[in-house]
C-alpha positions in Angstrom: -6.6 -90.0 85.5 -8.9 -90.4 82.2 -10.6 -87.5 80.7 -14.2 -87.4 80.9 -16.2 -88.2 77.7 -18.0 -84.7 77.5 -14.6 -82.8 77.6 -13.0 -85.1 74.8 -16.1 -84.6 72.4 -15.6 -80.8 73.3 -12.1 -81.1 72.4 -12.7 -83.1 69.1 -15.3 -80.5 68.2 -13.1 -77.4 68.7 -10.3 -79.4 66.7 -12.7 -79.9 63.9 -14.1 -76.3 64.1 -10.4 -75.1 64.0 -9.7 -77.3 61.0 -12.7 -76.0 59.2 -11.6 -72.4 60.0 -8.2 -73.2 58.9 -9.5 -74.8 55.5 -11.8 -71.5 55.2 -9.0 -69.3 55.7 -6.9 -71.1 53.3 -9.5 -71.1 50.6 -10.1 -67.2 51.3 -6.4 -66.8 51.0 -6.4 -68.7 47.8 -9.2 -66.9 46.4 -7.6 -63.5 47.2 -4.2 -64.6 45.8 -5.9 -65.8 42.6 -7.7 -62.3 42.3 -4.6 -60.6 43.3 -2.8 -62.4 40.3 -5.6 -61.6 38.0 -5.5 -57.9 39.0 -1.7 -58.0 38.3 -2.3 -59.6 34.9 -4.9 -57.1 34.0 -2.5 -54.4 35.2 0.3 -55.8 33.2 -2.0 -56.0 30.1 -3.0 -52.4 30.5 0.4 -51.2 31.0 1.3 -53.0 27.6 -1.6 -51.4 26.0 -0.8 -47.9 27.3 3.0 -48.0 26.2 2.4 -47.4 22.7 -0.2 -44.6 23.5 2.5 -43.1 26.0 5.2 -43.3 23.4 2.9 -41.8 20.7 1.8 -38.9 23.1 5.6 -38.1 23.7 6.4 -38.3 20.1 3.6 -35.9 19.4 4.6 -33.5 22.1 8.2 -33.5 20.7 6.8 -33.1 17.2 4.6 -30.1 18.4 7.6 -28.6 20.0 9.7 -29.0 17.0 7.0 -27.4 14.7 6.6 -24.5 17.2 10.4 -23.8 17.0 10.3 -23.9 13.3 7.3 -21.5 13.2 9.0 -19.2 15.8 12.3 -19.2 13.8 10.3 -18.6 10.4 8.2 -15.8 12.0 11.4 -14.2 13.4 13.1 -14.2 10.1 10.0 -12.8 8.4 9.9 -10.0 11.0 13.5 -9.3 10.1 12.9 -9.4 6.5 9.8 -7.0 7.1 11.8 -4.7 9.3 14.5 -4.3 6.7 12.1 -3.7 4.0 10.2 -1.1 5.9 13.5 0.6 6.6 14.4 0.6 3.0 10.9 1.7 2.0 11.2 4.7 4.7 14.6 5.8 3.1 13.0 5.7 -0.4 9.9 7.7 0.9 12.2 10.2 2.6 14.2 10.7 -0.8 11.0 10.8 -2.8 9.5 13.5 -0.3 12.9 15.5 -0.6 12.6 15.1 -4.5 9.0 16.3 -4.2 9.9 19.2 -2.1 12.4 20.2 -4.4 10.4 20.1 -7.6 7.6 21.9 -5.7 10.2 24.7 -5.0 11.0 24.6 -8.7 7.3 24.6 -9.8 6.7 27.7 -7.4 9.8 29.4 -9.1 8.3 28.5 -12.5 5.0 29.9 -11.4 6.5 33.0 -10.5 8.2 33.3 -13.7 5.1 32.6 -15.7 3.2 35.3 -13.7 5.9 37.8 -14.5 6.0 36.5 -18.0 1.9 36.9 -18.2 2.3 40.5 -16.7 5.0 41.3 -19.3 3.0 39.9 -22.1 -0.1 41.6 -21.0 1.9 44.9 -21.0 3.4 44.1 -24.4 -0.1 43.5 -25.9 -1.4 46.7 -24.5 1.5 48.5 -26.1 0.9 46.7 -29.3 -2.8 47.8 -29.2 -1.7 51.3 -28.6 0.8 51.2 -31.5 -1.7 49.5 -33.8 -4.4 52.1 -32.9 -1.9 54.9 -33.6 -0.8 53.4 -36.8 -4.3 52.8 -38.0 -5.3 56.5 -37.0 -2.1 57.7 -39.0 -3.1 55.7 -42.0 -6.5 56.9 -41.8 -5.3 60.3 -41.7 -2.9 59.7 -44.5 -5.5 58.3 -46.8 -8.2 60.7 -45.9 -6.4 63.2 -48.0 -6.5 61.2 -51.2 -9.2 60.9 -53.6 -9.0 57.2 -54.2 -12.3 55.6 -53.8 -10.8 52.1 -52.8 -9.0 53.7 -49.9 -11.8 53.4 -47.4 -12.2 49.9 -48.2 -8.6 49.1 -48.1 -8.2 50.8 -44.7 -11.4 48.8 -43.6 -9.8 45.7 -44.7 -6.5 46.4 -43.3 -8.1 47.2 -39.7 -10.0 44.0 -39.8 -7.3 42.1 -40.5 -5.0 43.5 -37.9 -7.8 43.0 -35.3 -8.4 39.4 -36.4 -4.6 38.7 -36.2 -4.3 40.5 -32.8 -7.3 38.4 -31.4 -5.8 35.1 -32.6 -2.6 36.1 -31.1 -4.0 37.0 -27.7 -6.3 33.5 -27.8 -3.3 31.5 -28.7 -1.2 33.0 -25.7 -4.1 32.6 -23.3 -4.5 29.0 -24.3 -0.7 28.3 -23.9 -0.9 29.9 -20.4 -3.8 27.7 -19.6 -2.2 24.5 -20.9 0.9 25.2 -19.0 -1.2 25.8 -15.7 -3.1 22.6 -16.3 0.2 20.5 -16.7 1.6 22.0 -13.6 -1.6 21.0 -11.8 -1.3 17.6 -13.1 2.3 17.4 -12.1 1.4 18.6 -8.6 -1.3 16.0 -8.3 0.8 13.2 -9.5 3.6 14.1 -7.2 1.2 14.2 -4.3 0.0 10.6 -5.3 3.8 9.5 -5.1 4.2 10.9 -1.7 1.5 8.9 -0.1 2.6 6.2 2.4 4.3 3.3 0.8 3.3 0.5 3.2 0.7 -0.8 3.9 2.5 -4.2 3.3 5.7 -5.0 1.7 7.3 -2.0 -0.1 6.6 -1.9 -3.7 8.9 0.1 -6.0 7.6 3.6 -6.5 5.8 4.1 -9.9 7.3 6.4 -12.4 5.7 9.8 -12.7 4.2 10.1 -16.1 5.4 13.2 -17.9 2.9 15.7 -19.0 2.8 15.5 -22.9 4.6 18.1 -24.5 2.5 21.1 -25.7 3.1 22.4 -29.2 3.9 26.1 -29.1 1.4 28.0 -31.0 3.0 29.1 -34.3 2.9 32.6 -35.1 0.5 33.7 -37.8 1.8 35.1 -40.8 1.1 38.9 -40.7 -1.3 39.6 -43.8 0.1 42.2 -46.3 -1.5 45.6 -45.2 -1.1 46.9 -48.8 -2.9 44.0 -50.4 -6.5 44.7 -51.7 -8.9 42.4 -50.0 
């Protein structure tokens, strides 16, 4: 039994179409395969280019961690040193405060002694004035009975010299007391400056307190000869 020509032509046509579709599919597969290989090549190239960058990033991260560790250790060491320095500064400050307190007590005792000496000196000066007044009156009475014309002049000169010497002695004593009080005030002010906080940063050694300059004691004025003619 033979196949009709129409069916044969249809079969051939279908076979040709199937072959064409197979060729198209093969071309598509080849193109996709080519594109896939190209994409894989690009990925490999990108990966090769990214490897140094990744290595650099990792190395930078490790370096940053190492530097951070060094900074932390250095900071910790500095903090320990600062703590030890502050403790030592507080010890020195406490000792300075104790010494200042002792010196303040000593200065208070000296002030009380100076006040007592001043009161005693004032009383002594008053007694000296009374004795000088009585002696002057006695000399005046003793000389008033004589007929020496130079006696009043001698008495006047004697009284003037005694009063001048007494005034100079009183002024010298008052000046000495004033200098002593000024020196004590300066010493208190300098000690107060030493007692101020020592830290504001690293502790610096306390500056030595300058001693007040030694005051020369007023020299006693030589008493004039009361019997010398002026």
